[in-house]
N, C-alpha and C positions, 0 to 999 in steps of 0.2 A: 624623875621621882616626884611623887605628889607630896606637898607639904601637909601639915596637920589639918588645916582648914579645908583643903581640897579633898582629903580622905574622908572627913566628916560629911562634906556635901555629897560625895559619892555614895556613902553609906546610907544617907537619908533618901537619895534617889532610888537606890536599890530596894530599900525597905518599902518605900511608897509604891514602887512597881509591883512588888510581891503582894502587897495589900490589895492593890487595884485588881490584879489578876485573880486573887482569891475571891473578891467580891463579884467580879464579872463572871467567874466560873460558877459561883453560887447562883447568880441570876440566870445564867444559861441553863443550869441544871433544873432550876425551878420552872422556867418557861417550858422546858421539854418534858419535865415530869408531869406538868398539868395535863398534857394531852397524850401521855404515855398510853399506848394500847388503844387510842381513839383514832377516828378517821374524820377528816374535814372535807366537806363537799358543798357544791352549790345545787340548789333545788329550784326548778322552774315548774309551776303548775298553771295550766291553761284550762279554765273551765268554760262554760258557755256564757260569755259576756263578762268574765272576770279573769284575773290572773294574779298570781302571787310569786314573788321572787325572794328567795332566802339565800344569802351568800354565807359561806364559811360556817356551815352547819356541822357541829361536832357531835358525833355519835359513838357509842361504845361498841355496839355490834354492827359491823359494816355490811348491812344489807339495805336494799332499796326500801323495803317496808319500814325498817327502823328509822331511816332518814326522813321519809315523808311523815311518819307519825311524830317525829321530833319537831318538825316544822309545825304540825298541827298543835302540838302541846305549846309551842312558843307563841303561835298566832291565835290560839283558842278556837280551833275548828276540829271536827272529827274526821277520821279516816276509817271507813268500814270495809272489811274484806270478807270473803268466803273462805273460812279456814286458813286465812293467811296466804291464799294463793291468788285469788282474783279480787281486784278492787271493785267494790260495789258502790262506794260513794266517797267523795271528797268535798268537804266544805258545803255539804247539803246538796251537791249536784250528783244525783243518783243514776245508776244504771237503768236505762230505759230503752229497750231495743227499738231501733238499731243502734242507738247511741250507747257508747261504753267507754271505759277508761283504758288507755294504753300508756305505756311508759317506755323510755329508752335511756341509754347511757351514752354520753358524748356524741349525740346526734344519730345514734343507731338504735333502731327498735329492738327491744329485748324479747326473746322467746321464752325466757324463764319466768317463773312466778316471782312476785315481788319479794317473797321470803327466801327464795333461792338465789336471787341475783346479788352477788357480792360486789362491793364497791371499794375503791381505794382513794387515797388522798388526791384532791383536785379534780375528781370526776364531776361531771355536770349531769344531774338527773333531770329528766323532763317527763312530766305527766300531762296528758292531754285528753280531752273529752271529744269523741268523734263518732261518726257513723260509718267511717271508712276503715275497713279491716286492713287495708294495705297502706294507710297513711303513715307518714314519717314524722318524727318529732319537730314541731314548729320551733323556729328560733325567736319568734316574737309574735306580735298580734297584727291583724288586719283591721283597720278602722273603716267602718261602714257608715257613711253619712247619707241621710235622706232629706230632701227638700221637697215637701209636698205643697198642696194648695192651701197656704196659711199655717202650715206646721212644719217642723223639722225634728230630726231624731238622729242620735249617734250611738253606735255600739262598737265595742272592741272585741274581736273574737280571736281565739288562739288556734289558727289553722295554717296550713302551709300547702301551696300549690293546688288550689282549688279554683273552679270557675267562678266568675263574678256572680252568676246565678246561684251557685251553691253557697257562696258567702252570704248573699242576700237572704237565702232561706234559713241559714243558721242564725243570722241576726234576727230574722222574723220569729224563729222559735224562742229565742231569748227574750225579745222585747214584746212578744205576743201580738204581732200584727200579721195580717194576711197578705198573700202574694198571689196574683193571678197571671198566668202566662198563656200565650197562644202560639201554636206551632205553624210556621210558614215554610213551605217547601223552598229550599235553596237559601233560606234565611235563618232557620233554626227557631229556637224558642225566644219570643220577645215578651218582655214584661209589659203587661197592659194595665195592671192595677197594683197599688201598694197601700196598705193601711186604709183601704176604702176609697182612695183617690183613683178614679177610673179614667183611663184615656178616652179621648173623643176624636172626632175628625180634625179638630183644631188644636188639641192639647194632648201631649203624650209624654211618656217616660223615656228619658235618655240616661246614659251612664258614662262615666269616665274613670280613669285610673290615674292617680297622682296629678290631678288637675288638668288632664287632657282627655277630651271626648274620644270614646272608643269608636273605631271603624269596623269592629267585628261584634257579633252578637254576644249576649251575656252568658250563653251556654258554650261559647267557644273562646272566651277571653279568660286567661288564667291570672290570678292574683297571688301574691306571696306575702310572707311576714314582712311588715314594714310598709306595705302599700296602703294607700287611702283610696277606697272605692266609694264613689259618689253617684247616687241616683237622684235626678231632679225632674220635676214636672214643668214642662215648658211648651210654648207654641213655636219656638224657633229651633229648627233643625241644626242651625249653624252655631248655636250657643255652646258655651264651655261650662264645665262644672263650677257652680257658685262657691264662694268662700264661706267662712263661718258666719 
């Protein structure tokens, strides 16, 4: 049997437990009611030389178009479409054939229009600017570094599984520099000039991936998101990609 003081202590504990449960229940209801009927997704956007990542984007109408427009509203950039079906421009990067905007959900390219593609909680939406109709959503960027004769340049591009030459051309389009190649039978396309720096009998352009000089041509070497692609002008065939 409990004495009077023990009964009083038990009553206080029970009352406190009920009060705590009521408060926690109220907080739980409040947190869930805030996002009631909403969808929370991550959005990745890869333009030509720029990228935007927005996590935990909360939208009312769960479509891909609403999600990317919400990111635009949050980050102060525009998203233009053709009747809500085809993306014409994101953040000023506009459709310019053959370059166009594609998008996908959870790593898979979508065949639906952005206004028809429904999304659900925890989905990852990826939008990317490309000239490849069969390209897949990039998971990150490729860093392109150039070391010329007295100059250097860096660009980050959002592409996946492209040749080193293609990555260089995309970077050139973004940074507005020229690229000249020459085709050699059995060797493929070799880069002979970048940004006005032209190869000679004694100086030439080499390239490497992730700090290692490549043993294959730029049109036969593939790079992926997360890779660092380096082109450098040198007189030493045995040299390795320079650092920063």
